[in-house]
N, C-alpha and C positions, 0 to 999 in steps of 0.2 A: 554582662547580658548585654545582645544584642539589640541595634533600636530596631523597632517595629518599624516595618517598610509600607509607606502607604501608599495603596494603589489605586487608580483610576482603569475601569475597565470598559474598552470601547469596542462594540459591534452592533449592525444593525441589525442581527437576528438576536431574538430575545431567548431563543432557546439558547445559542452559543455564550451568549453573555453567561446565562444561568450556570451551564458547565464549567466554563472557566473560573468565576466567582466560586462556585465549590471547590474545586481543586486549588484555588489559593488556599480557602478556608480551611485545608489539610494541612497546611504547610506553617509550621509555626512562626511567630513573627511577622507574619503579612495580615493587613486589613486594608479592604476592599472599601475605601471613603465614598467610592460615586462609580456610578453605571453612566452612559450616553451611547445615544442611537446612532449618532453622526456628527462627524469631524467638528461641525458649528456648535454642537453640545455641548461637547467633550472642549473645545477650547472657553467656553462660557464657564465652562465646573473649574476652568485651569486656577485661576487664582483663588476662588475660594476656597477649594480645597488642599491646595498647594499638594501635591502628589508627589512620591518620589520615584515612582515609575507609571507610565501609560502604557498597558498592554491596546494595541491598537489594530484592529481588523484591516486588510492590505486591501480589499474591495468592498468600499460601501457607496451608496446612491451620493451624488456629489462630490467634493472633497475626499478624494480617497485616506488610506492608513499611510501614504505617503508627503500628503499634501499637509496631513496635520503633524506628522514627525517636524518637517521644518517649520510649521507654525510654531510648535513648542520649543524645539530648541532654540526659536530664533527667541521666544517669550522669558522662556525658563531654561536656559543650556544647564542647570543642574537636575532638573528632571530626566533622568531613563526612558529611554522609547523601547517597548518588547513588541514584533510587529510578530502578527498572528494569521495566517492563511492555510487554508487549504491547496495550494499551490504552491511550488518551492520556485515561481521563477520570477519572483520580486525581489529573491534573497538577496541577489546583488546591490541593485537598488537601493534596496534597506541599509544594505551596510554602505554605500555612499552615500546616504544623506547621515548617518548616526547613529543606525539603531545599534544598539546592546547586543541584542539578542535575537531571532526569527523562529518561531514555533510554528510546526505543522497542526493542521486539524485536522483531529481531536487531539491534544496537548497530552501526552499523558502524566501524570504527577511525577514521577521520577524527571522528569524532562523540564517541566514549570519550575521544580526545586533548583535544579541548576541554572534555569535562566533568573532565579529569586539570588542567587549566588553570587552572579556577573555582576545585578545591579549595586548587591553590598560591597564587592570589588570596587566597582566604580565609584560608588560615595564614597567611600576608605582614601579611596586613591586622590578624589577630589578633581575637578576640571583640568586637563591635562596642558599646561604653558607651549606646549609645541604645537598644539590645536589653534588655529585661527579661527575668530568671531564667526558664527554661522554665515552669517548675510553679507556682510562688510568686505567690498569688493568685488562680489559677484553680482554686477547688473545683469540685466536681462536685455538683449537688445530682440530676441528674437526667441517665440513662442512655436511648438512644434504640437500641436492639435488634432487628436487623430477624427477622422471624419468618414464613413465610406467603406472602412476597413484599411485605408490609409493615412498619412500625418500630411495636414496641412500643415504650410509652415509661416506663419503672421508675422510683421515685423512691429516691433511694439509701438515705431512713429505713427504707424497706419491705425490704431485704435483711438477711439476717440473720447471712450470711456469703458470701466469695468462696472460692473453691479452684481447683487446678489440676487436671484431670482429663483424661486422655484426650489431652493434648496441646492442652488447649482450656481458658480459665479460664471460669468458671459463675459467676453471681450467681445467689442462692439466698433464697427469699422464705419465707413463709407456704406458698404452696401450690404454689408451681412455679419451674423455673432456668431460666434464660436464657445462652447461652453469649455471651462479650462477643470482638470485635478487638480487645482490648487485652491487654498483659501484666500480672500482678498487681505489679509496680512499677513500672509506668504509672499505675495507679489507688491505688499506697498512696503517690505525692506529690500525688494529685490530691482525696483522701478529705478531708470537714472533720475538724480538727482535733480531738480525743481522744474519737471516736465508735468509730473500728476498729481490733484492735489484730493487729498479725500477729505471729499464733500460732507459726507456725512458715513454713518456706522456699514454701510452699504454700497456707499459708491466712492469710486477714485474716477478724477475727470482730468484730460488735458487743460492745464491753464490756458495755452493758446488757441483751444476754443469755445471759451465762455463767453458768450455774444452779451449777454445782460444778467443782473439780477435785480430781482423784484419780491417786494415785499410779500409773504404769501399770510402776514395774519399773526398776532402776539408776539411780533420782535423776532419773527424766521422769512426765511428768503429764498425761492426758489432760482436755480441757474438754468438760463435757455441757453444749450450748446449750439455751435454751429454746427448743424449736421444736416441731413434729409429730412429727417423725422424732427425735426427742433422740439428735442425732447426736454420737459423739467426736470430739474434734478434737483433732490430737496438738499438745502444747505444748512447742519444746524446751529443752531447758535450760536455755539460752542465756537465751531468752525469762523463763522462772519467776521469776526472781530483779525485771526488770520489770514483771512482771502485777504480782506481791505490794506496789509499790509504788502500781501504782493500784489495786488492791485490797487494802486490807491483811488480814493475819491478827489476828484479833481474838480469839480463842477458841480 
């Protein structure tokens, strides 16, 4: 008897989620263990539910389905990704990231069944030994960010910090900020070694831009960065010791 496939469905539109969940429920041996309306929520559910497959909508506010796919593959390479979209223009990028299948909305029952068959085949095969680890060696040096109908290229070394704000990930430079279609975790996997530090679950800061560490109460600290805005960035208690190893207190 086939093992039950555990599925996580991610879409910012409740009706679209309901339709896909209903379709999956018509297929034997599939259990929808959780639903999410955003990439951030999906990543929070990933460890809790350990799905075999994530059905991810391509176009969502904030980090999109491709960013989610990258983050899931980095965290749980055994989890398959099926991209779902009303448009076919993301199929090539999806397969480049490593998705198992690409479904067009509204997904028909027979088409969803084929996607589940592909997920089962992937599980049976196990990870391909010829496949390189998802993020190792893929160091980012520049980012192409959409702005006003074009793409602005931002050098990673011009970024002072990355932050999660209003359900988006932002790259902040000396004089501008850019919304990214990547999750903070996916970024962290690909940034140059030793350049940025995860000070808090919502912040990645450049080590060489840390100007001061100040107590903020109850054993916690804030970081002041060398930047015109002189931002105060939270430093999680469990990260403080790691930072002290990188910037020793010597006085």
